[in-house]
All heavy atoms as atom14 arrays in JSON, in Angstrom:
{
  "sequence": "MSGLSDKVKSAVNKIKGETKDQVGNAKNDPHLQAEGKVDKLKGNLQDGISKLKNDR",
  "atom14_mask": [
    [1, 1, 1, 1, 1, 1, 1, 1, 0, 0, 0, 0, 0, 0],
    [1, 1, 1, 1, 1, 1, 0, 0, 0, 0, 0, 0, 0, 0],
    [1, 1, 1, 1, 0, 0, 0, 0, 0, 0, 0, 0, 0, 0],
    [1, 1, 1, 1, 1, 1, 1, 1, 0, 0, 0, 0, 0, 0],
    [1, 1, 1, 1, 1, 1, 0, 0, 0, 0, 0, 0, 0, 0],
    [1, 1, 1, 1, 1, 1, 1, 1, 0, 0, 0, 0, 0, 0],
    [1, 1, 1, 1, 1, 1, 1, 1, 1, 0, 0, 0, 0, 0],
    [1, 1, 1, 1, 1, 1, 1, 0, 0, 0, 0, 0, 0, 0],
    [1, 1, 1, 1, 1, 1, 1, 1, 1, 0, 0, 0, 0, 0],
    [1, 1, 1, 1, 1, 1, 0, 0, 0, 0, 0, 0, 0, 0],
    [1, 1, 1, 1, 1, 0, 0, 0, 0, 0, 0, 0, 0, 0],
    [1, 1, 1, 1, 1, 1, 1, 0, 0, 0, 0, 0, 0, 0],
    [1, 1, 1, 1, 1, 1, 1, 1, 0, 0, 0, 0, 0, 0],
    [1, 1, 1, 1, 1, 1, 1, 1, 1, 0, 0, 0, 0, 0],
    [1, 1, 1, 1, 1, 1, 1, 1, 0, 0, 0, 0, 0, 0],
    [1, 1, 1, 1, 1, 1, 1, 1, 1, 0, 0, 0, 0, 0],
    [1, 1, 1, 1, 0, 0, 0, 0, 0, 0, 0, 0, 0, 0],
    [1, 1, 1, 1, 1, 1, 1, 1, 1, 0, 0, 0, 0, 0],
    [1, 1, 1, 1, 1, 1, 1, 0, 0, 0, 0, 0, 0, 0],
    [1, 1, 1, 1, 1, 1, 1, 1, 1, 0, 0, 0, 0, 0],
    [1, 1, 1, 1, 1, 1, 1, 1, 0, 0, 0, 0, 0, 0],
    [1, 1, 1, 1, 1, 1, 1, 1, 1, 0, 0, 0, 0, 0],
    [1, 1, 1, 1, 1, 1, 1, 0, 0, 0, 0, 0, 0, 0],
    [1, 1, 1, 1, 0, 0, 0, 0, 0, 0, 0, 0, 0, 0],
    [1, 1, 1, 1, 1, 1, 1, 1, 0, 0, 0, 0, 0, 0],
    [1, 1, 1, 1, 1, 0, 0, 0, 0, 0, 0, 0, 0, 0],
    [1, 1, 1, 1, 1, 1, 1, 1, 1, 0, 0, 0, 0, 0],
    [1, 1, 1, 1, 1, 1, 1, 1, 0, 0, 0, 0, 0, 0],
    [1, 1, 1, 1, 1, 1, 1, 1, 0, 0, 0, 0, 0, 0],
    [1, 1, 1, 1, 1, 1, 1, 0, 0, 0, 0, 0, 0, 0],
    [1, 1, 1, 1, 1, 1, 1, 1, 1, 1, 0, 0, 0, 0],
    [1, 1, 1, 1, 1, 1, 1, 1, 0, 0, 0, 0, 0, 0],
    [1, 1, 1, 1, 1, 1, 1, 1, 1, 0, 0, 0, 0, 0],
    [1, 1, 1, 1, 1, 0, 0, 0, 0, 0, 0, 0, 0, 0],
    [1, 1, 1, 1, 1, 1, 1, 1, 1, 0, 0, 0, 0, 0],
    [1, 1, 1, 1, 0, 0, 0, 0, 0, 0, 0, 0, 0, 0],
    [1, 1, 1, 1, 1, 1, 1, 1, 1, 0, 0, 0, 0, 0],
    [1, 1, 1, 1, 1, 1, 1, 0, 0, 0, 0, 0, 0, 0],
    [1, 1, 1, 1, 1, 1, 1, 1, 0, 0, 0, 0, 0, 0],
    [1, 1, 1, 1, 1, 1, 1, 1, 1, 0, 0, 0, 0, 0],
    [1, 1, 1, 1, 1, 1, 1, 1, 0, 0, 0, 0, 0, 0],
    [1, 1, 1, 1, 1, 1, 1, 1, 1, 0, 0, 0, 0, 0],
    [1, 1, 1, 1, 0, 0, 0, 0, 0, 0, 0, 0, 0, 0],
    [1, 1, 1, 1, 1, 1, 1, 1, 0, 0, 0, 0, 0, 0],
    [1, 1, 1, 1, 1, 1, 1, 1, 0, 0, 0, 0, 0, 0],
    [1, 1, 1, 1, 1, 1, 1, 1, 1, 0, 0, 0, 0, 0],
    [1, 1, 1, 1, 1, 1, 1, 1, 0, 0, 0, 0, 0, 0],
    [1, 1, 1, 1, 0, 0, 0, 0, 0, 0, 0, 0, 0, 0],
    [1, 1, 1, 1, 1, 1, 1, 1, 0, 0, 0, 0, 0, 0],
    [1, 1, 1, 1, 1, 1, 0, 0, 0, 0, 0, 0, 0, 0],
    [1, 1, 1, 1, 1, 1, 1, 1, 1, 0, 0, 0, 0, 0],
    [1, 1, 1, 1, 1, 1, 1, 1, 0, 0, 0, 0, 0, 0],
    [1, 1, 1, 1, 1, 1, 1, 1, 1, 0, 0, 0, 0, 0],
    [1, 1, 1, 1, 1, 1, 1, 1, 0, 0, 0, 0, 0, 0],
    [1, 1, 1, 1, 1, 1, 1, 1, 0, 0, 0, 0, 0, 0],
    [1, 1, 1, 1, 1, 1, 1, 1, 1, 1, 1, 0, 0, 0]
  ],
  "atom14_positions": [
    [[6.52, 19.75, 0.41], [7.25, 18.65, -0.07], [6.81, 17.36, 0.69], [6.92, 16.29, 0.11], [8.76, 18.89, 0.11], [9.64, 17.93, -0.49], [9.42, 17.93, -2.28], [10.98, 17.33, -2.78], [0.0, 0.0, 0.0], [0.0, 0.0, 0.0], [0.0, 0.0, 0.0], [0.0, 0.0, 0.0], [0.0, 0.0, 0.0], [0.0, 0.0, 0.0]],
    [[6.3, 17.49, 1.83], [5.87, 16.35, 2.59], [4.71, 15.6, 1.91], [4.64, 14.4, 1.98], [5.39, 16.81, 4.0], [4.82, 15.72, 4.71], [0.0, 0.0, 0.0], [0.0, 0.0, 0.0], [0.0, 0.0, 0.0], [0.0, 0.0, 0.0], [0.0, 0.0, 0.0], [0.0, 0.0, 0.0], [0.0, 0.0, 0.0], [0.0, 0.0, 0.0]],
    [[3.87, 16.38, 1.24], [2.76, 15.76, 0.5], [3.24, 14.85, -0.55], [2.66, 13.74, -0.75], [0.0, 0.0, 0.0], [0.0, 0.0, 0.0], [0.0, 0.0, 0.0], [0.0, 0.0, 0.0], [0.0, 0.0, 0.0], [0.0, 0.0, 0.0], [0.0, 0.0, 0.0], [0.0, 0.0, 0.0], [0.0, 0.0, 0.0], [0.0, 0.0, 0.0]],
    [[4.27, 15.22, -1.31], [4.77, 14.36, -2.36], [5.43, 13.11, -1.72], [5.21, 12.02, -2.26], [5.82, 15.17, -3.19], [6.47, 14.38, -4.29], [5.44, 13.91, -5.3], [7.5, 15.18, -5.07], [0.0, 0.0, 0.0], [0.0, 0.0, 0.0], [0.0, 0.0, 0.0], [0.0, 0.0, 0.0], [0.0, 0.0, 0.0], [0.0, 0.0, 0.0]],
    [[6.13, 13.25, -0.68], [6.75, 12.12, -0.01], [5.65, 11.13, 0.51], [5.83, 9.94, 0.33], [7.57, 12.65, 1.18], [8.05, 11.57, 1.98], [0.0, 0.0, 0.0], [0.0, 0.0, 0.0], [0.0, 0.0, 0.0], [0.0, 0.0, 0.0], [0.0, 0.0, 0.0], [0.0, 0.0, 0.0], [0.0, 0.0, 0.0], [0.0, 0.0, 0.0]],
    [[4.62, 11.6, 1.01], [3.56, 10.76, 1.48], [2.87, 10.02, 0.34], [2.59, 8.87, 0.42], [2.41, 11.58, 2.18], [2.84, 12.09, 3.53], [3.77, 11.52, 4.08], [2.21, 13.08, 4.0], [0.0, 0.0, 0.0], [0.0, 0.0, 0.0], [0.0, 0.0, 0.0], [0.0, 0.0, 0.0], [0.0, 0.0, 0.0], [0.0, 0.0, 0.0]],
    [[2.73, 10.68, -0.81], [2.12, 10.09, -2.02], [3.06, 8.98, -2.55], [2.54, 7.92, -2.97], [1.86, 11.12, -3.11], [0.7, 12.03, -2.76], [0.45, 13.02, -3.86], [-0.71, 13.98, -3.51], [-0.94, 14.91, -4.57], [0.0, 0.0, 0.0], [0.0, 0.0, 0.0], [0.0, 0.0, 0.0], [0.0, 0.0, 0.0], [0.0, 0.0, 0.0]],
    [[4.34, 9.24, -2.51], [5.27, 8.24, -3.07], [5.26, 7.0, -2.16], [5.19, 5.9, -2.62], [6.71, 8.82, -3.11], [7.71, 7.71, -3.43], [6.77, 9.89, -4.21], [0.0, 0.0, 0.0], [0.0, 0.0, 0.0], [0.0, 0.0, 0.0], [0.0, 0.0, 0.0], [0.0, 0.0, 0.0], [0.0, 0.0, 0.0], [0.0, 0.0, 0.0]],
    [[5.29, 7.21, -0.79], [5.26, 6.07, 0.14], [3.98, 5.29, -0.08], [4.02, 4.03, -0.05], [5.39, 6.6, 1.5], [6.74, 7.11, 1.98], [6.73, 7.66, 3.35], [8.07, 8.28, 3.7], [7.97, 8.88, 5.08], [0.0, 0.0, 0.0], [0.0, 0.0, 0.0], [0.0, 0.0, 0.0], [0.0, 0.0, 0.0], [0.0, 0.0, 0.0]],
    [[2.89, 6.02, -0.21], [1.6, 5.36, -0.45], [1.62, 4.49, -1.63], [1.19, 3.33, -1.67], [0.5, 6.4, -0.52], [-0.62, 5.91, -1.06], [0.0, 0.0, 0.0], [0.0, 0.0, 0.0], [0.0, 0.0, 0.0], [0.0, 0.0, 0.0], [0.0, 0.0, 0.0], [0.0, 0.0, 0.0], [0.0, 0.0, 0.0], [0.0, 0.0, 0.0]],
    [[2.09, 5.05, -2.72], [2.13, 4.32, -4.03], [3.08, 3.09, -3.94], [2.69, 2.02, -4.5], [2.59, 5.22, -5.16], [0.0, 0.0, 0.0], [0.0, 0.0, 0.0], [0.0, 0.0, 0.0], [0.0, 0.0, 0.0], [0.0, 0.0, 0.0], [0.0, 0.0, 0.0], [0.0, 0.0, 0.0], [0.0, 0.0, 0.0], [0.0, 0.0, 0.0]],
    [[4.17, 3.25, -3.32], [5.15, 2.1, -3.11], [4.45, 1.01, -2.37], [4.56, -0.18, -2.76], [6.44, 2.56, -2.46], [7.28, 1.38, -2.02], [7.21, 3.48, -3.42], [0.0, 0.0, 0.0], [0.0, 0.0, 0.0], [0.0, 0.0, 0.0], [0.0, 0.0, 0.0], [0.0, 0.0, 0.0], [0.0, 0.0, 0.0], [0.0, 0.0, 0.0]],
    [[3.77, 1.32, -1.23], [3.12, 0.31, -0.51], [2.05, -0.42, -1.17], [1.83, -1.63, -1.17], [2.64, 0.81, 0.84], [3.75, 0.89, 1.92], [4.47, -0.06, 2.09], [3.82, 2.03, 2.6], [0.0, 0.0, 0.0], [0.0, 0.0, 0.0], [0.0, 0.0, 0.0], [0.0, 0.0, 0.0], [0.0, 0.0, 0.0], [0.0, 0.0, 0.0]],
    [[1.26, 0.35, -2.04], [0.18, -0.23, -2.81], [0.74, -1.21, -3.86], [0.2, -2.32, -4.04], [-0.63, 0.86, -3.46], [-1.53, 1.65, -2.54], [-2.27, 2.74, -3.38], [-3.04, 3.63, -2.49], [-3.77, 4.67, -3.21], [0.0, 0.0, 0.0], [0.0, 0.0, 0.0], [0.0, 0.0, 0.0], [0.0, 0.0, 0.0], [0.0, 0.0, 0.0]],
    [[1.81, -0.77, -4.53], [2.44, -1.59, -5.55], [3.06, -2.85, -4.96], [2.9, -4.02, -5.43], [3.45, -0.83, -6.37], [2.76, 0.22, -7.2], [4.3, -1.77, -7.29], [3.71, 1.3, -7.79], [0.0, 0.0, 0.0], [0.0, 0.0, 0.0], [0.0, 0.0, 0.0], [0.0, 0.0, 0.0], [0.0, 0.0, 0.0], [0.0, 0.0, 0.0]],
    [[3.76, -2.64, -3.87], [4.37, -3.8, -3.12], [3.33, -4.78, -2.71], [3.48, -5.99, -2.84], [5.2, -3.23, -1.96], [5.91, -4.35, -1.17], [6.82, -3.76, -0.08], [6.02, -3.21, 1.03], [6.87, -2.81, 2.19], [0.0, 0.0, 0.0], [0.0, 0.0, 0.0], [0.0, 0.0, 0.0], [0.0, 0.0, 0.0], [0.0, 0.0, 0.0]],
    [[2.26, -4.24, -2.18], [1.15, -5.11, -1.67], [0.47, -5.83, -2.82], [0.2, -7.07, -2.66], [0.0, 0.0, 0.0], [0.0, 0.0, 0.0], [0.0, 0.0, 0.0], [0.0, 0.0, 0.0], [0.0, 0.0, 0.0], [0.0, 0.0, 0.0], [0.0, 0.0, 0.0], [0.0, 0.0, 0.0], [0.0, 0.0, 0.0], [0.0, 0.0, 0.0]],
    [[0.23, -5.14, -3.9], [-0.42, -5.82, -5.03], [0.52, -6.95, -5.57], [0.03, -8.05, -5.93], [-0.75, -4.83, -6.15], [-1.39, -5.44, -7.37], [-2.82, -6.06, -7.0], [-3.47, -5.57, -6.06], [-3.21, -7.0, -7.69], [0.0, 0.0, 0.0], [0.0, 0.0, 0.0], [0.0, 0.0, 0.0], [0.0, 0.0, 0.0], [0.0, 0.0, 0.0]],
    [[1.8, -6.71, -5.6], [2.78, -7.74, -6.08], [2.76, -8.94, -5.19], [2.72, -10.04, -5.7], [4.16, -7.08, -6.2], [4.13, -5.95, -7.05], [5.18, -8.13, -6.72], [0.0, 0.0, 0.0], [0.0, 0.0, 0.0], [0.0, 0.0, 0.0], [0.0, 0.0, 0.0], [0.0, 0.0, 0.0], [0.0, 0.0, 0.0], [0.0, 0.0, 0.0]],
    [[2.84, -8.74, -3.87], [2.82, -9.8, -2.95], [1.52, -10.6, -3.03], [1.51, -11.82, -2.99], [3.0, -9.28, -1.47], [4.36, -8.92, -1.13], [4.37, -8.52, 0.36], [5.74, -8.14, 0.82], [5.74, -7.76, 2.28], [0.0, 0.0, 0.0], [0.0, 0.0, 0.0], [0.0, 0.0, 0.0], [0.0, 0.0, 0.0], [0.0, 0.0, 0.0]],
    [[0.43, -9.91, -3.15], [-0.87, -10.52, -3.24], [-0.92, -11.48, -4.52], [-1.39, -12.58, -4.43], [-1.97, -9.45, -3.29], [-3.38, -10.03, -3.15], [-3.57, -11.2, -2.74], [-4.34, -9.25, -3.34], [0.0, 0.0, 0.0], [0.0, 0.0, 0.0], [0.0, 0.0, 0.0], [0.0, 0.0, 0.0], [0.0, 0.0, 0.0], [0.0, 0.0, 0.0]],
    [[-0.5, -10.93, -5.64], [-0.53, -11.67, -6.9], [0.43, -12.9, -6.84], [0.1, -13.99, -7.31], [-0.21, -10.77, -8.07], [-1.33, -9.75, -8.33], [-2.64, -10.38, -8.63], [-2.75, -11.4, -9.28], [-3.69, -9.77, -8.08], [0.0, 0.0, 0.0], [0.0, 0.0, 0.0], [0.0, 0.0, 0.0], [0.0, 0.0, 0.0], [0.0, 0.0, 0.0]],
    [[1.63, -12.66, -6.31], [2.63, -13.8, -6.19], [2.06, -14.85, -5.23], [2.16, -16.06, -5.52], [3.97, -13.26, -5.78], [4.93, -14.42, -5.48], [4.59, -12.38, -6.87], [0.0, 0.0, 0.0], [0.0, 0.0, 0.0], [0.0, 0.0, 0.0], [0.0, 0.0, 0.0], [0.0, 0.0, 0.0], [0.0, 0.0, 0.0], [0.0, 0.0, 0.0]],
    [[1.52, -14.39, -4.15], [0.92, -15.36, -3.21], [-0.22, -16.09, -3.84], [-0.36, -17.33, -3.54], [0.0, 0.0, 0.0], [0.0, 0.0, 0.0], [0.0, 0.0, 0.0], [0.0, 0.0, 0.0], [0.0, 0.0, 0.0], [0.0, 0.0, 0.0], [0.0, 0.0, 0.0], [0.0, 0.0, 0.0], [0.0, 0.0, 0.0], [0.0, 0.0, 0.0]],
    [[-1.02, -15.45, -4.62], [-2.1, -16.17, -5.38], [-1.54, -17.21, -6.31], [-2.01, -18.32, -6.43], [-2.93, -15.1, -6.12], [-4.19, -15.74, -6.68], [-4.73, -16.65, -6.16], [-4.64, -15.15, -7.8], [0.0, 0.0, 0.0], [0.0, 0.0, 0.0], [0.0, 0.0, 0.0], [0.0, 0.0, 0.0], [0.0, 0.0, 0.0], [0.0, 0.0, 0.0]],
    [[-0.45, -16.79, -7.04], [0.12, -17.73, -8.05], [0.79, -18.93, -7.37], [0.77, -20.01, -7.88], [1.17, -16.95, -8.88], [0.0, 0.0, 0.0], [0.0, 0.0, 0.0], [0.0, 0.0, 0.0], [0.0, 0.0, 0.0], [0.0, 0.0, 0.0], [0.0, 0.0, 0.0], [0.0, 0.0, 0.0], [0.0, 0.0, 0.0], [0.0, 0.0, 0.0]],
    [[1.44, -18.66, -6.22], [2.07, -19.75, -5.47], [1.16, -20.49, -4.55], [1.59, -21.38, -3.81], [3.25, -19.22, -4.69], [4.39, -18.74, -5.5], [5.5, -18.3, -4.54], [6.82, -18.19, -5.29], [7.92, -17.94, -4.33], [0.0, 0.0, 0.0], [0.0, 0.0, 0.0], [0.0, 0.0, 0.0], [0.0, 0.0, 0.0], [0.0, 0.0, 0.0]],
    [[-0.11, -20.1, -4.46], [-1.08, -20.6, -3.52], [-0.56, -20.52, -2.06], [-0.54, -21.42, -1.29], [-1.42, -22.06, -3.81], [-2.66, -22.52, -3.11], [-3.54, -21.69, -2.74], [-2.79, -23.83, -2.93], [0.0, 0.0, 0.0], [0.0, 0.0, 0.0], [0.0, 0.0, 0.0], [0.0, 0.0, 0.0], [0.0, 0.0, 0.0], [0.0, 0.0, 0.0]],
    [[-0.06, -19.23, -1.77], [0.54, -18.96, -0.47], [-0.32, -17.96, 0.28], [-0.23, -16.69, 0.01], [1.96, -18.47, -0.64], [2.69, -18.2, 0.65], [2.03, -18.15, 1.72], [3.9, -17.95, 0.64], [0.0, 0.0, 0.0], [0.0, 0.0, 0.0], [0.0, 0.0, 0.0], [0.0, 0.0, 0.0], [0.0, 0.0, 0.0], [0.0, 0.0, 0.0]],
    [[-1.25, -18.4, 1.12], [-2.18, -17.47, 1.76], [-1.46, -16.42, 2.67], [-1.93, -15.34, 2.84], [-3.12, -18.29, 2.57], [-2.65, -19.69, 2.37], [-1.58, -19.78, 1.45], [0.0, 0.0, 0.0], [0.0, 0.0, 0.0], [0.0, 0.0, 0.0], [0.0, 0.0, 0.0], [0.0, 0.0, 0.0], [0.0, 0.0, 0.0], [0.0, 0.0, 0.0]],
    [[-0.34, -16.84, 3.29], [0.45, -15.92, 4.16], [1.0, -14.71, 3.31], [0.83, -13.61, 3.69], [1.57, -16.68, 4.79], [2.4, -15.82, 5.69], [1.96, -15.34, 6.97], [3.66, -15.33, 5.57], [2.89, -14.6, 7.5], [3.93, -14.55, 6.68], [0.0, 0.0, 0.0], [0.0, 0.0, 0.0], [0.0, 0.0, 0.0], [0.0, 0.0, 0.0]],
    [[1.48, -15.03, 2.18], [2.0, -13.89, 1.3], [0.88, -13.1, 0.77], [1.04, -11.86, 0.74], [2.81, -14.53, 0.13], [3.63, -13.59, -0.74], [4.61, -12.77, 0.12], [4.35, -14.32, -1.84], [0.0, 0.0, 0.0], [0.0, 0.0, 0.0], [0.0, 0.0, 0.0], [0.0, 0.0, 0.0], [0.0, 0.0, 0.0], [0.0, 0.0, 0.0]],
    [[-0.26, -13.69, 0.45], [-1.39, -12.88, 0.05], [-1.88, -11.94, 1.17], [-2.19, -10.79, 0.93], [-2.59, -13.82, -0.31], [-2.48, -14.39, -1.7], [-3.63, -15.3, -1.99], [-3.85, -16.37, -1.34], [-4.4, -14.92, -2.95], [0.0, 0.0, 0.0], [0.0, 0.0, 0.0], [0.0, 0.0, 0.0], [0.0, 0.0, 0.0], [0.0, 0.0, 0.0]],
    [[-1.88, -12.45, 2.39], [-2.27, -11.64, 3.52], [-1.33, -10.5, 3.71], [-1.72, -9.4, 3.99], [-2.35, -12.53, 4.79], [0.0, 0.0, 0.0], [0.0, 0.0, 0.0], [0.0, 0.0, 0.0], [0.0, 0.0, 0.0], [0.0, 0.0, 0.0], [0.0, 0.0, 0.0], [0.0, 0.0, 0.0], [0.0, 0.0, 0.0], [0.0, 0.0, 0.0]],
    [[-0.03, -10.76, 3.59], [0.98, -9.67, 3.71], [0.69, -8.59, 2.63], [0.82, -7.41, 2.92], [2.39, -10.22, 3.49], [2.99, -10.91, 4.68], [4.4, -11.33, 4.41], [5.14, -10.71, 3.61], [4.88, -12.33, 5.04], [0.0, 0.0, 0.0], [0.0, 0.0, 0.0], [0.0, 0.0, 0.0], [0.0, 0.0, 0.0], [0.0, 0.0, 0.0]],
    [[0.4, -9.05, 1.46], [0.12, -8.14, 0.3], [-1.14, -7.3, 0.63], [-1.11, -6.06, 0.44], [0.0, 0.0, 0.0], [0.0, 0.0, 0.0], [0.0, 0.0, 0.0], [0.0, 0.0, 0.0], [0.0, 0.0, 0.0], [0.0, 0.0, 0.0], [0.0, 0.0, 0.0], [0.0, 0.0, 0.0], [0.0, 0.0, 0.0], [0.0, 0.0, 0.0]],
    [[-2.17, -7.85, 1.22], [-3.32, -7.11, 1.55], [-3.08, -6.07, 2.67], [-3.54, -4.98, 2.62], [-4.41, -8.04, 1.96], [-5.05, -8.89, 0.82], [-6.09, -9.8, 1.23], [-6.52, -10.76, 0.14], [-6.56, -10.4, -1.21], [0.0, 0.0, 0.0], [0.0, 0.0, 0.0], [0.0, 0.0, 0.0], [0.0, 0.0, 0.0], [0.0, 0.0, 0.0]],
    [[-2.21, -6.45, 3.63], [-1.85, -5.53, 4.64], [-1.03, -4.36, 4.09], [-1.27, -3.21, 4.43], [-0.99, -6.24, 5.79], [-0.37, -5.26, 6.71], [-1.81, -7.2, 6.54], [0.0, 0.0, 0.0], [0.0, 0.0, 0.0], [0.0, 0.0, 0.0], [0.0, 0.0, 0.0], [0.0, 0.0, 0.0], [0.0, 0.0, 0.0], [0.0, 0.0, 0.0]],
    [[-0.09, -4.65, 3.16], [0.65, -3.56, 2.52], [-0.21, -2.62, 1.74], [-0.1, -1.4, 1.75], [1.75, -4.13, 1.67], [2.9, -4.72, 2.43], [3.07, -4.37, 3.62], [3.67, -5.5, 1.82], [0.0, 0.0, 0.0], [0.0, 0.0, 0.0], [0.0, 0.0, 0.0], [0.0, 0.0, 0.0], [0.0, 0.0, 0.0], [0.0, 0.0, 0.0]],
    [[-1.23, -3.21, 0.98], [-2.15, -2.4, 0.25], [-2.99, -1.5, 1.21], [-3.2, -0.33, 0.91], [-3.04, -3.2, -0.63], [-2.35, -3.77, -1.87], [-3.35, -4.35, -2.83], [-3.85, -5.69, -2.43], [-4.72, -6.33, -3.48], [0.0, 0.0, 0.0], [0.0, 0.0, 0.0], [0.0, 0.0, 0.0], [0.0, 0.0, 0.0], [0.0, 0.0, 0.0]],
    [[-3.42, -2.09, 2.27], [-4.18, -1.32, 3.28], [-3.35, -0.17, 3.83], [-3.8, 0.98, 3.98], [-4.69, -2.23, 4.41], [-5.45, -1.54, 5.55], [-6.72, -0.87, 5.0], [-5.78, -2.58, 6.59], [0.0, 0.0, 0.0], [0.0, 0.0, 0.0], [0.0, 0.0, 0.0], [0.0, 0.0, 0.0], [0.0, 0.0, 0.0], [0.0, 0.0, 0.0]],
    [[-2.1, -0.48, 4.1], [-1.17, 0.56, 4.66], [-1.03, 1.7, 3.62], [-1.08, 2.88, 4.01], [0.22, -0.08, 4.91], [1.22, 0.84, 5.55], [2.54, 0.11, 5.82], [3.56, 1.04, 6.29], [4.85, 0.33, 6.51], [0.0, 0.0, 0.0], [0.0, 0.0, 0.0], [0.0, 0.0, 0.0], [0.0, 0.0, 0.0], [0.0, 0.0, 0.0]],
    [[-0.91, 1.33, 2.41], [-0.76, 2.34, 1.34], [-2.07, 3.2, 1.22], [-2.01, 4.44, 1.1], [0.0, 0.0, 0.0], [0.0, 0.0, 0.0], [0.0, 0.0, 0.0], [0.0, 0.0, 0.0], [0.0, 0.0, 0.0], [0.0, 0.0, 0.0], [0.0, 0.0, 0.0], [0.0, 0.0, 0.0], [0.0, 0.0, 0.0], [0.0, 0.0, 0.0]],
    [[-3.22, 2.57, 1.33], [-4.5, 3.3, 1.31], [-4.58, 4.22, 2.52], [-5.09, 5.34, 2.36], [-5.69, 2.33, 1.29], [-5.79, 1.68, -0.07], [-5.41, 2.2, -1.1], [-6.35, 0.46, -0.12], [0.0, 0.0, 0.0], [0.0, 0.0, 0.0], [0.0, 0.0, 0.0], [0.0, 0.0, 0.0], [0.0, 0.0, 0.0], [0.0, 0.0, 0.0]],
    [[-4.19, 3.79, 3.68], [-4.22, 4.6, 4.87], [-3.31, 5.8, 4.74], [-3.64, 6.93, 5.13], [-3.87, 3.8, 6.16], [-4.9, 2.86, 6.58], [-4.33, 1.96, 7.72], [-6.18, 3.49, 7.05], [0.0, 0.0, 0.0], [0.0, 0.0, 0.0], [0.0, 0.0, 0.0], [0.0, 0.0, 0.0], [0.0, 0.0, 0.0], [0.0, 0.0, 0.0]],
    [[-2.04, 5.57, 4.21], [-1.18, 6.7, 3.95], [-1.69, 7.66, 2.99], [-1.56, 8.9, 3.19], [0.2, 6.12, 3.45], [1.0, 5.39, 4.49], [2.2, 4.75, 3.87], [2.16, 4.2, 2.75], [3.3, 4.75, 4.6], [0.0, 0.0, 0.0], [0.0, 0.0, 0.0], [0.0, 0.0, 0.0], [0.0, 0.0, 0.0], [0.0, 0.0, 0.0]],
    [[-2.4, 7.2, 1.98], [-3.01, 8.07, 1.0], [-4.1, 8.96, 1.7], [-4.15, 10.17, 1.44], [-3.66, 7.21, -0.09], [-3.89, 8.01, -1.37], [-3.24, 9.02, -1.62], [-4.77, 7.56, -2.11], [0.0, 0.0, 0.0], [0.0, 0.0, 0.0], [0.0, 0.0, 0.0], [0.0, 0.0, 0.0], [0.0, 0.0, 0.0], [0.0, 0.0, 0.0]],
    [[-4.91, 8.29, 2.49], [-5.92, 9.09, 3.24], [-5.4, 10.1, 4.16], [-5.87, 11.2, 4.21], [0.0, 0.0, 0.0], [0.0, 0.0, 0.0], [0.0, 0.0, 0.0], [0.0, 0.0, 0.0], [0.0, 0.0, 0.0], [0.0, 0.0, 0.0], [0.0, 0.0, 0.0], [0.0, 0.0, 0.0], [0.0, 0.0, 0.0], [0.0, 0.0, 0.0]],
    [[-4.33, 9.75, 4.88], [-3.69, 10.73, 5.77], [-3.09, 11.87, 5.0], [-3.23, 13.05, 5.33], [-2.6, 9.97, 6.6], [-3.24, 9.04, 7.59], [-1.68, 11.03, 7.31], [-2.28, 8.13, 8.3], [0.0, 0.0, 0.0], [0.0, 0.0, 0.0], [0.0, 0.0, 0.0], [0.0, 0.0, 0.0], [0.0, 0.0, 0.0], [0.0, 0.0, 0.0]],
    [[-2.47, 11.57, 3.85], [-1.93, 12.62, 3.0], [-3.03, 13.58, 2.48], [-2.82, 14.77, 2.53], [-1.26, 11.98, 1.77], [-0.86, 12.94, 0.84], [0.0, 0.0, 0.0], [0.0, 0.0, 0.0], [0.0, 0.0, 0.0], [0.0, 0.0, 0.0], [0.0, 0.0, 0.0], [0.0, 0.0, 0.0], [0.0, 0.0, 0.0], [0.0, 0.0, 0.0]],
    [[-4.18, 13.04, 2.18], [-5.27, 13.89, 1.7], [-5.82, 14.76, 2.9], [-6.14, 15.92, 2.66], [-6.41, 13.08, 1.13], [-6.09, 12.49, -0.18], [-7.2, 11.56, -0.75], [-6.73, 10.98, -2.1], [-7.74, 10.04, -2.58], [0.0, 0.0, 0.0], [0.0, 0.0, 0.0], [0.0, 0.0, 0.0], [0.0, 0.0, 0.0], [0.0, 0.0, 0.0]],
    [[-5.85, 14.22, 4.06], [-6.25, 14.98, 5.23], [-5.29, 16.11, 5.52], [-5.73, 17.21, 5.86], [-6.42, 14.1, 6.47], [-7.61, 13.14, 6.58], [-7.46, 12.23, 7.75], [-8.83, 13.95, 6.58], [0.0, 0.0, 0.0], [0.0, 0.0, 0.0], [0.0, 0.0, 0.0], [0.0, 0.0, 0.0], [0.0, 0.0, 0.0], [0.0, 0.0, 0.0]],
    [[-4.0, 15.79, 5.4], [-3.01, 16.89, 5.58], [-3.14, 18.01, 4.58], [-3.03, 19.21, 4.88], [-1.55, 16.33, 5.48], [-1.12, 15.47, 6.62], [0.31, 14.98, 6.37], [0.79, 14.11, 7.47], [2.16, 13.61, 7.2], [0.0, 0.0, 0.0], [0.0, 0.0, 0.0], [0.0, 0.0, 0.0], [0.0, 0.0, 0.0], [0.0, 0.0, 0.0]],
    [[-3.42, 17.64, 3.36], [-3.58, 18.63, 2.3], [-4.88, 19.49, 2.44], [-4.89, 20.56, 1.92], [-3.56, 17.94, 0.9], [-2.21, 17.48, 0.61], [-1.14, 17.96, 1.07], [-2.09, 16.46, -0.27], [0.0, 0.0, 0.0], [0.0, 0.0, 0.0], [0.0, 0.0, 0.0], [0.0, 0.0, 0.0], [0.0, 0.0, 0.0], [0.0, 0.0, 0.0]],
    [[-5.89, 18.92, 3.04], [-7.1, 19.66, 3.26], [-7.09, 20.68, 4.36], [-7.95, 21.56, 4.45], [-8.21, 18.64, 3.55], [-8.65, 17.87, 2.32], [-8.25, 18.24, 1.2], [-9.35, 16.79, 2.48], [0.0, 0.0, 0.0], [0.0, 0.0, 0.0], [0.0, 0.0, 0.0], [0.0, 0.0, 0.0], [0.0, 0.0, 0.0], [0.0, 0.0, 0.0]],
    [[-6.03, 20.66, 5.2], [-5.92, 21.62, 6.29], [-5.7, 22.97, 5.82], [-5.26, 23.4, 4.92], [-4.77, 21.25, 7.26], [-5.1, 20.08, 8.06], [-4.13, 19.9, 9.16], [-2.84, 19.3, 8.68], [-1.78, 19.34, 9.33], [-1.65, 19.91, 10.48], [-0.71, 18.76, 8.84], [0.0, 0.0, 0.0], [0.0, 0.0, 0.0], [0.0, 0.0, 0.0]]
  ]
}
């Protein structure tokens, strides 16, 4: 069940990050864009960790 939880958290962070990035782009807000990129990176890292856990 932990694998599913990790995947959901990863997807949420990726979506949240993409949304912030796009809104920041539309508003010309580099700070919000940077936050979005950090959230997307966090989601990608969570995804990678989840894959490593599943490969064990």
